[in-house]
C-alpha positions in Angstrom: -31.4 -75.3 30.6 -30.8 -76.6 27.1 -32.0 -80.0 25.8 -31.5 -81.4 22.3 -33.3 -84.6 21.3 -32.6 -86.4 18.0 -31.6 -83.2 16.2 -31.0 -83.6 12.5 -29.8 -81.0 9.9 -29.0 -81.6 6.2 -27.7 -79.1 3.6 -28.4 -80.6 0.2 -26.8 -84.0 0.2 -24.6 -83.2 3.2 -26.0 -84.6 6.4 -24.4 -82.6 9.1 -26.3 -83.5 12.2 -27.6 -87.0 12.4 -29.4 -87.3 15.7 -27.8 -85.1 18.3 -28.8 -85.8 21.9 -27.4 -83.4 24.5 -28.4 -81.8 27.8 -26.7 -78.7 29.2 -27.6 -78.1 32.9 -28.4 -74.6 34.2 -25.4 -72.7 35.4 -22.9 -75.2 33.9 -20.2 -74.8 31.3 -20.4 -77.3 28.4 -17.6 -77.4 25.8 -18.2 -79.1 22.5 -15.1 -80.6 20.9 -14.7 -82.2 17.5 -12.8 -81.7 14.2 -13.4 -79.0 11.6 -16.6 -79.5 9.6 -18.2 -81.9 12.1 -21.2 -79.6 12.7 -20.3 -77.7 15.9 -21.2 -74.3 14.6 -24.3 -75.6 12.9 -25.4 -77.1 16.2 -24.9 -73.7 17.9 -26.9 -71.9 15.1 -29.7 -74.4 15.4 -30.0 -73.7 19.1 -30.2 -70.0 18.4 -32.6 -70.5 15.5 -30.3 -68.9 13.0 -30.5 -72.3 11.2 -33.6 -74.3 11.3 -33.1 -78.0 12.1 -34.9 -80.5 9.9 -36.2 -82.7 12.7 -35.8 -83.3 16.4 -36.5 -81.1 19.4 -34.4 -78.2 20.9 -35.7 -76.8 24.2 -34.7 -73.9 26.4 -36.1 -74.2 29.9 -38.6 -76.8 28.5 -39.8 -74.5 25.7 -39.4 -75.3 22.0 -36.9 -72.8 20.6 -38.9 -72.5 17.4 -42.0 -71.2 19.1 -42.8 -68.1 21.1 -41.5 -64.5 21.1 -38.3 -64.4 19.1 -37.0 -61.2 20.5 -37.5 -62.3 24.1 -35.8 -65.6 23.3 -32.7 -64.0 21.8 -32.5 -61.5 24.7 -31.6 -64.4 27.0 -28.4 -65.1 25.0 -25.0 -63.5 24.7 -22.3 -64.6 22.3 -18.6 -64.2 21.8 -17.9 -64.7 18.1 -14.8 -66.4 16.7 -13.4 -63.4 14.9 -14.6 -60.9 17.4 -17.2 -59.5 14.9 -16.8 -56.0 16.1 -18.3 -53.2 14.0 -15.4 -51.2 12.6 -17.4 -48.0 12.3 -18.5 -48.0 15.9 -16.4 -46.9 18.9 -15.5 -49.6 21.5 -18.2 -48.6 23.9 -20.8 -48.5 21.2 -19.8 -52.1 20.3 -20.1 -53.2 23.9 -23.5 -51.5 24.3 -24.8 -52.5 20.9 -27.8 -54.4 22.3 -28.4 -51.7 24.9 -28.8 -49.0 22.3 -31.6 -50.6 20.3 -34.5 -53.1 20.5 -36.3 -54.4 23.6 -33.2 -54.0 25.8 -32.8 -50.3 24.9 -31.3 -48.0 27.5 -30.6 -44.2 27.5 -27.4 -43.5 25.8 -25.6 -42.3 28.9 -26.6 -45.3 30.9 -25.6 -47.7 28.1 -22.2 -46.0 28.0 -21.8 -46.4 31.8 -22.7 -50.1 31.5 -20.2 -50.6 28.6 -17.4 -49.0 30.6 -18.1 -51.2 33.6 -18.1 -54.3 31.4 -14.9 -53.2 29.8 -13.4 -52.9 33.3 -14.6 -56.4 34.1 -12.5 -57.8 31.2 -9.5 -55.8 32.2 -9.8 -52.8 29.9 -9.8 -49.2 31.2 -12.2 -46.4 30.3 -9.5 -44.9 28.0 -10.3 -47.5 25.3 -14.0 -46.7 25.3 -13.8 -44.1 22.5 -11.3 -45.9 20.4 -12.2 -47.8 17.2 -11.6 -51.6 17.0 -8.8 -51.1 14.4 -6.8 -49.3 17.1 -6.8 -52.4 19.4 -4.7 -55.5 19.4 -6.2 -58.9 18.7 -6.4 -59.7 22.4 -8.0 -56.4 23.3 -10.6 -57.0 20.5 -11.4 -60.4 22.0 -11.9 -58.8 25.4 -14.2 -56.2 23.9 -16.2 -59.0 22.3 -16.4 -60.7 25.7 -17.6 -57.4 27.3 -20.3 -57.1 24.6 -21.4 -60.7 25.2 -22.1 -60.0 28.9 -23.3 -56.4 28.6 -27.0 -57.4 28.8 -26.5 -59.9 31.6 -27.6 -62.9 29.5 -28.7 -66.2 31.1 -26.9 -68.2 28.4 -23.5 -67.3 26.8 -22.1 -69.0 23.7 -18.3 -68.9 23.0 -17.2 -69.7 19.4 -13.5 -70.6 19.3 -12.7 -67.9 22.0 -8.9 -68.2 21.8 -8.5 -68.5 18.0 -5.6 -66.3 16.7 -4.3 -65.5 20.2 -0.9 -66.3 21.7 -0.7 -68.8 24.6 -0.5 -66.1 27.2 -3.5 -64.1 26.0 -5.4 -67.4 25.4 -4.8 -68.1 29.1 -6.1 -64.7 30.1 -9.3 -65.1 28.0 -9.9 -68.6 29.4 -9.5 -67.3 32.9 -11.9 -64.4 32.2 -14.5 -66.7 30.7 -14.4 -69.0 33.6 -14.6 -66.2 36.2 -17.4 -64.4 34.4 -19.5 -67.5 33.9 -19.2 -68.5 37.5 -19.8 -64.9 38.7 -22.9 -64.4 36.6 -24.2 -68.0 37.2 -24.7 -68.2 33.5 -25.1 -71.3 31.4 -22.2 -71.5 28.9 -21.6 -73.5 25.7 -18.2 -73.2 24.1 -17.0 -74.6 20.7 -13.2 -75.0 20.6 -10.3 -77.1 19.3 -8.0 -75.8 22.0 -7.6 -78.5 24.7 -6.1 -76.0 27.1 -9.4 -74.0 26.8 -11.4 -77.2 27.4 -9.6 -77.9 30.6 -9.8 -74.3 31.8 -13.5 -73.6 30.9 -15.4 -76.8 31.0 -17.6 -78.5 33.6 -18.7 -81.0 31.0 -17.4 -82.0 27.6 -19.2 -83.4 24.6 -17.5 -85.0 21.6 -19.3 -84.4 18.2 -18.3 -86.6 15.3 -20.2 -87.9 12.4 -23.2 -85.8 13.2 -23.7 -87.4 16.6 -22.5 -87.0 20.2 -20.0 -89.8 20.6 -19.2 -89.1 24.2 -20.2 -86.7 26.9 -19.2 -86.4 30.6 -17.4 -84.3 33.2 -14.1 -82.8 32.1 -12.4 -84.7 34.9 -13.3 -88.0 33.2 -12.3 -86.9 29.7 -8.7 -88.2 29.9 -9.7 -91.5 31.4 -12.4 -92.4 28.9 -11.7 -95.4 26.7 -13.7 -93.8 23.8 -11.3 -94.0 20.8 -12.7 -90.8 19.2 -12.1 -88.7 22.3 -8.6 -90.2 22.9 -7.5 -89.6 19.3 -8.8 -86.0 19.4 -7.5 -84.8 22.8 -4.0 -86.3 22.0 -3.9 -85.1 18.4 -3.1 -88.6 17.0 -3.1 -89.1 13.3 -4.1 -92.8 13.7 -7.5 -93.7 14.9 -11.2 -93.8 14.0 -11.2 -90.1 13.0 -10.0 -90.0 9.4 -7.5 -87.2 8.7 -7.4 -85.4 5.4 -4.1 -86.0 3.6 
């Protein structure tokens, strides 16, 4: 579904991506791991075209992501943002139905509301929350609303940016289970960025380790613990000593 070949991106003198090669198979769940500042979010933004890579090739279904109808391209994606990124001035259902109320995916308001309530139900929230504002929800509920919004338009590809950040272990487990269930149920292709190894094991089919602007290791999640790659071993076990330099 998604192919990256020798992707580079530099900001000023900071070379963030230094030749990323990665393939994400259709219907699979890929999790990108790596330390803060290694370029995980930049990589995601390059795929979406929010940031333009300097050189290399990024393809979606064999088509260069920098070419073609931009609106049609973005309509294939859904995204759960790290901080939820809900609109404070909109009610919950309007947040969920945001893409269904405007643009090429526009639906009648009543239909959009019905879809929003159904997606809220899918993430474990009842219709009574539909007319609340985000500020009236807990952090876990806001994350669920963000997930409902990500799937509202039935996207082919869903990106999850640190989906469990700021949540307690129990709610993190709930969100992880929901993500896994929904991705399998929809048959969507998923790409997740996370530091949370519990999320990695719960969500991933495959894992890629990004360090130094390159993919250091990639493989099935079942092989992650057994790999001899020193970068992966240091990261997944949280060791201070190893090839990844810690900031002291």
